[in-house]
LOKOL-753025 format. One record per residue: x, y, z of N, C-alpha, C in turn. Coordinates in pm, whole numbers, plus 50000, padded with zeros to 5 digits. Atoms other than C-alpha are relative to their C-alpha. Layout:
[atom [X Y Z] [X Y Z] [X Y Z]],
...
***
This chain:
[atom [49991 49897 49899] [20395 81468 06033] [50131 50075 49985]],
[atom [49881 49920 50025] [20634 81748 05970] [50087 50016 50124]],
[atom [49921 49983 49878] [20739 81816 06332] [50069 49871 50041]],
[atom [49941 50127 49960] [20795 81449 06400] [50118 49965 49910]],
[atom [49889 50026 50092] [21013 81419 06089] [50121 50083 50037]],
[atom [49889 49913 49960] [21224 81717 06193] [50059 49953 50132]],
[atom [49954 50045 49869] [21242 81591 06549] [50079 49870 49988]],
[atom [49929 50126 50020] [21344 81245 06433] [50137 50024 49940]],
[atom [49871 49967 50061] [21617 81393 06215] [50096 50054 50105]],
[atom [49914 49946 49893] [21749 81590 06514] [50044 49889 50094]],
[atom [49964 50109 49910] [21739 81278 06729] [50104 49909 49937]],
[atom [49904 50087 50068] [21926 81075 06468] [50138 50063 49989]],
[atom [49872 49932 50016] [22195 81335 06420] [50058 50047 50132]],
[atom [49949 49961 49868] [22237 81393 06793] [49945 50135 50040]],
[atom [50045 49871 49951] [22220 81739 06939] [50037 50110 49904]],
[atom [49970 49882 50081] [22213 82075 06769] [50094 50087 50081]],
[atom [49901 49920 49930] [22523 82266 06868] [50009 50135 49930]],
[atom [49994 49867 50057] [22518 82641 06817] [50141 50057 50010]],
[atom [49865 49948 49984] [22868 82713 06943] [50096 49885 50028]],
[atom [49903 50107 49980] [23154 82469 06900] [50095 50034 50114]],
[atom [49914 49959 49889] [23358 82672 07151] [49942 49950 50132]],
[atom [50063 50043 49877] [23105 82593 07420] [50006 49849 50013]],
[atom [49990 50145 49995] [23104 82226 07328] [50138 49958 50047]],
[atom [49863 50032 49961] [23481 82220 07364] [50021 50023 50149]],
[atom [49987 49969 49858] [23437 82364 07715] [49924 49897 50086]],
[atom [50066 50111 49929] [23244 82043 07811] [49876 50043 50077]],
[atom [50125 49961 49936] [22913 82209 07895] [49882 49918 49950]],
[atom [50105 50084 50057] [22716 81949 07703] [49936 49916 50110]],
[atom [50075 50081 49906] [22451 81750 07886] [49963 49869 49931]],
[atom [50038 50127 50060] [22371 81383 07831] [49849 49993 49984]],
[atom [50143 50019 50022] [22033 81271 07703] [49932 49951 50127]],
[atom [50056 50051 49876] [21977 81086 08030] [49985 50112 50104]],
[atom [50009 49889 49906] [22055 81396 08241] [49888 50096 49961]],
[atom [50102 49907 50048] [21829 81613 08025] [49859 49945 50019]],
[atom [50133 50060 49990] [21541 81365 08053] [49936 50016 50137]],
[atom [50052 49997 49863] [21506 81401 08431] [49978 50144 50048]],
[atom [50025 49862 49954] [21335 81727 08533] [50045 50024 50143]],
[atom [49957 49983 49861] [21438 81661 08894] [50146 50040 50012]],
[atom [49862 49951 50000] [21797 81748 08795] [50006 50153 49992]],
[atom [50008 49856 50021] [21678 82109 08755] [49912 50065 50105]],
[atom [50082 49921 49909] [21535 82379 08981] [49865 50028 49934]],
[atom [50134 49981 50055] [21159 82411 08933] [49977 50146 49962]],
[atom [50036 49867 50049] [21049 82709 08728] [49851 50003 49973]],
[atom [50141 49988 50039] [20722 82751 08539] [49945 49869 49947]],
[atom [50069 50114 50060] [20466 82494 08434] [49903 50055 49896]],
[atom [50091 49958 50107] [20205 82502 08159] [49894 50098 50047]],
[atom [50103 49908 49950] [19958 82686 08383] [50053 50143 50016]],
[atom [49939 49868 49984] [20204 82979 08416] [50024 50074 49868]],
[atom [49968 49943 50132] [20247 83040 08042] [49872 50006 49919]],
[atom [50122 49991 50081] [19965 83170 07819] [50010 49911 49875]],
[atom [50001 50086 50118] [19859 82947 07529] [50063 50066 49878]],
[atom [49940 49930 50114] [19974 83215 07285] [50151 49979 49994]],
[atom [49857 50030 49993] [20330 83131 07399] [50021 49850 50005]],
[atom [49978 50142 49971] [20294 82770 07511] [49955 49902 49894]],
[atom [50041 50085 50111] [20123 82628 07201] [50070 50053 49876]],
[atom [49909 49949 50102] [20367 82649 06913] [50013 49901 49885]],
[atom [49988 50087 50117] [20369 82511 06559] [50133 50019 49928]],
[atom [49867 49979 50060] [20725 82630 06483] [50092 49884 50039]],
[atom [49902 50103 49961] [21042 82427 06530] [50011 49994 50152]],
[atom [49985 50018 49856] [21114 82291 06876] [50090 50107 50060]],
[atom [49907 49898 49951] [21407 82530 06918] [49935 50138 50002]],
[atom [50069 49871 50004] [21199 82833 06813] [49895 50010 50110]],
[atom [50100 50002 49892] [20924 82732 07058] [50067 50020 50135]],
[atom [49927 49985 49873] [21179 82702 07340] [50049 50143 50017]],
[atom [49953 49862 49992] [21321 83045 07257] [49885 50093 50038]],
[atom [50117 49919 49964] [20969 83194 07278] [49969 49990 50149]],
[atom [50029 50021 49858] [20910 83041 07622] [50107 50067 50086]],
[atom [49891 49941 49922] [21253 83149 07748] [49992 50153 49998]],
[atom [50015 49854 50009] [21201 83506 07624] [49885 50048 50088]],
[atom [50114 49965 49916] [20861 83517 07793] [50036 49991 50148]],
[atom [49959 50018 49860] [21004 83381 08119] [50092 50112 50046]],
[atom [49905 49895 49963] [21290 83632 08121] [49926 50133 50018]],
[atom [50077 49876 49990] [21045 83920 08060] [49909 49997 50123]],
[atom [50091 50014 49885] [20801 83789 08324] [50074 50019 50131]],
[atom [49919 49987 49880] [21079 83773 08580] [50076 50132 50005]],
[atom [49938 49869 50009] [21192 84121 08475] [50153 49992 49995]],
[atom [49856 50016 50019] [21535 83998 08376] [50039 50074 49874]],
[atom [49953 49927 50117] [21726 84226 08141] [50087 49905 49918]],
[atom [49926 50098 50080] [21823 83962 07887] [49968 50019 49853]],
[atom [50019 49997 50144] [21870 83959 07513] [50002 49855 49952]],
[atom [50007 50140 50039] [21749 83611 07430] [49993 49994 49848]],
[atom [49986 50013 50143] [21868 83589 07074] [50103 49892 49976]],
[atom [49906 50108 50025] [22032 83277 06942] [50131 50057 49949]],
[atom [49868 49956 50041] [22403 83335 06910] [50049 50122 50075]],
[atom [49955 49881 49928] [22411 83646 07132] [50040 49965 50143]],
[atom [49968 50040 49863] [22389 83524 07495] [49998 49849 50018]],
[atom [50013 50144 49987] [22325 83158 07428] [50124 49934 49942]],
[atom [49880 50068 50045] [22636 82944 07408] [49970 49871 49927]],
[atom [50030 50129 50059] [22469 82617 07316] [49852 49968 50018]],
[atom [50136 50051 49989] [22126 82470 07246] [50003 49855 49956]],
[atom [50003 50143 50030] [22068 82096 07254] [49854 49953 49999]],
[atom [50136 50051 50015] [21751 81921 07136] [49999 49851 50027]],
[atom [50016 50142 49970] [21635 81586 07270] [49855 49962 49976]],
[atom [50135 50053 50022] [21333 81387 07152] [49992 49866 50071]],
[atom [50023 50124 49928] [21199 81112 07375] [49873 49935 49946]],
[atom [50119 50067 50055] [20967 80888 07170] [49929 49920 50110]],
[atom [50082 50070 49902] [20684 80745 07376] [49926 49886 49931]],
[atom [50083 50105 50057] [20449 80450 07325] [49900 50063 49903]],
[atom [50090 49947 50103] [20203 80487 07036] [49885 50083 50057]],
[atom [50115 49928 49943] [19924 80606 07265] [50040 50128 50073]],
[atom [49951 49883 49929] [20143 80875 07424] [50070 50096 49904]],
[atom [49930 49905 50087] [20272 81197 07265] [50151 50000 50028]],
[atom [49855 49989 49983] [20646 81237 07205] [50033 50121 50086]],
[atom [49954 49892 49914] [20835 81458 07449] [50123 50063 49934]],
[atom [49885 49927 50051] [21074 81725 07323] [50059 50087 50110]],
[atom [49933 49921 49897] [21331 81883 07556] [50110 50080 49934]],
[atom [49894 49911 50049] [21551 82180 07473] [50080 50045 50121]],
[atom [49910 49950 49896] [21853 82261 07689] [50076 50117 49938]],
[atom [49930 49880 50046] [21982 82616 07638] [50100 50039 50108]],
[atom [49892 49969 49906] [22316 82695 07801] [50054 50138 49974]],
[atom [49937 49868 50004] [22437 83047 07875] [50131 49990 50075]],
[atom [49869 50007 49936] [22809 83039 07940] [50102 50058 49905]],
[atom [49995 49940 49867] [22994 83255 08011] [49873 50076 50030]],
[atom [50123 49940 49953] [22712 83395 08214] [50005 50151 49984]],
[atom [50014 49856 50023] [22587 83753 08180] [50085 50090 50088]],
[atom [49920 49898 49930] [22744 84073 08310] [49919 50067 50110]],
[atom [50086 49939 49898] [22509 84123 08604] [50070 50020 50133]],
[atom [49926 49976 49877] [22782 84140 08865] [49995 49887 50100]],
[atom [50009 50114 49910] [22699 83803 09023] [50120 49909 49977]],
[atom [49880 50081 50017] [23035 83635 09074] [49984 49856 50048]],
[atom [50021 50136 49951] [22880 83320 09222] [49961 49904 49887]],
[atom [50051 50082 50110] [22746 83194 08887] [50084 50022 49875]],
[atom [49926 49986 50125] [22949 83120 08575] [49921 49947 49881]],
[atom [50083 50047 50109] [22670 82961 08370] [49860 49967 50048]],
[atom [50138 50036 49970] [22300 82893 08355] [49949 49911 49888]],
[atom [50054 50095 50096] [22122 82606 08185] [49849 50000 50015]],
[atom [50146 49996 50000] [21754 82625 08089] [49947 49871 49936]],
[atom [50064 50121 50054] [21543 82309 08037] [49856 50034 49971]],
[atom [50136 49966 50042] [21226 82370 07838] [49942 49876 49934]],
[atom [50058 50126 50046] [21001 82067 07784] [49865 50022 49934]],
[atom [50124 49995 50076] [20716 82016 07539] [49951 49858 49975]],
[atom [50052 50125 50053] [20485 81736 07430] [49942 50031 49862]],
[atom [50052 49980 50134] [20387 81689 07069] [49851 49969 49999]],
[atom [50145 50014 50008] [20016 81733 06999] [49957 50018 49854]],
[atom [50058 49975 50131] [19788 81750 06694] [49871 50079 50019]],
[atom [50126 49926 49993] [19511 82001 06629] [49890 49917 49932]],
[atom [50116 50074 50055] [19166 81899 06495] [50022 49957 49855]],
[atom [49972 50032 50140] [19298 81898 06137] [50118 49904 49984]],
[atom [49887 50092 50007] [19588 81668 06226] [50135 50067 49985]],
[atom [49874 49927 50010] [19852 81942 06216] [50075 49993 50133]],
[atom [49925 50012 49874] [20128 81885 06472] [50043 50136 50056]],
[atom [49946 49883 49931] [20237 82144 06727] [50061 49955 50131]],
[atom [49938 50029 49871] [20441 82157 07048] [49922 50071 50109]],
[atom [50069 49943 49885] [20264 82215 07381] [50100 50007 50116]],
[atom [49907 49977 49889] [20477 82365 07660] [49956 49921 50123]],
[atom [50028 50076 49879] [20504 82148 07972] [50067 50064 50121]],
[atom [49932 49943 49884] [20771 82295 08200] [50129 50072 49962]],
[atom [49875 49926 50012] [21061 82535 08236] [50075 49980 50132]],
[atom [49917 50022 49882] [21344 82447 08478] [50141 50049 49968]],
[atom [49866 49947 50024] [21704 82562 08524] [50101 49948 50101]],
[atom [49885 50037 49917] [22047 82488 08671] [50101 50113 49995]],
[atom [49892 49903 49997] [22347 82698 08767] [50134 49928 50004]],
[atom [49862 50046 49988] [22719 82644 08729] [50068 50096 50097]],
[atom [49944 49913 49896] [22873 82778 09049] [50148 50029 49972]],
[atom [49866 49954 50038] [23196 82977 09014] [50094 50025 50118]],
[atom [49915 49962 49887] [23321 83060 09361] [50088 49884 50045]],
[atom [49914 50106 49947] [23609 82869 09520] [49922 49911 50097]],
[atom [50071 50095 49915] [23489 82557 09694] [49890 49926 49927]],
[atom [50101 50074 50077] [23230 82466 09433] [50073 49895 49917]],
[atom [49933 50111 50069] [23302 82142 09252] [49997 50014 49848]],
[atom [50000 49978 50144] [23244 82287 08904] [49893 49923 49925]],
[atom [50108 50072 50067] [22932 82081 08834] [49873 50083 50001]],
[atom [50128 49931 50009] [22585 82198 08737] [49912 49959 50118]],
[atom [50081 50027 49882] [22339 82226 09027] [49863 50066 49988]],
[atom [50133 49939 49992] [21968 82288 09079] [49988 50089 50123]],
[atom [50000 49918 49878] [22057 82457 09409] [50070 50133 49974]],
[atom [49937 49870 50014] [22147 82824 09439] [50149 49992 50036]],
[atom [49856 49998 49974] [22519 82897 09430] [50029 50080 50129]],
[atom [49967 49928 49876] [22680 83006 09760] [50067 50134 49970]],
***
């Protein structure tokens, strides 16, 4: 299985870091924190995303970028979701399941510093995009979108500087 091999390699080597500057700023998330969807504000589920976006045979990171781009467009957010442009860091996590269950892949995409939209309450946004690994009738692996969730890093005085699933004051 090609996807499983790539995913295993990513799991063995840790996370994929796109920007070392962002890593130095301690915006990284632990595998345990990323595994729990309840740490994030609820966004979309598989029923909200068309199969043309949610079923993906590309890399896990490319699939997550497709979902995030679709979500941003659906919400009418003026965003340029291009790796390396607005995204400070992308981290991949694979959660192997029992043999009878498909593996779960989670991508955490961090935008920090946050965009220029004039909102001084937020200094960063973290997107959690989850997939399960599936196989088509021919045995070819693909990722099936499960959920999109997000967190904010509040910037105003009085916030404790931690990531939150609640709106910033």
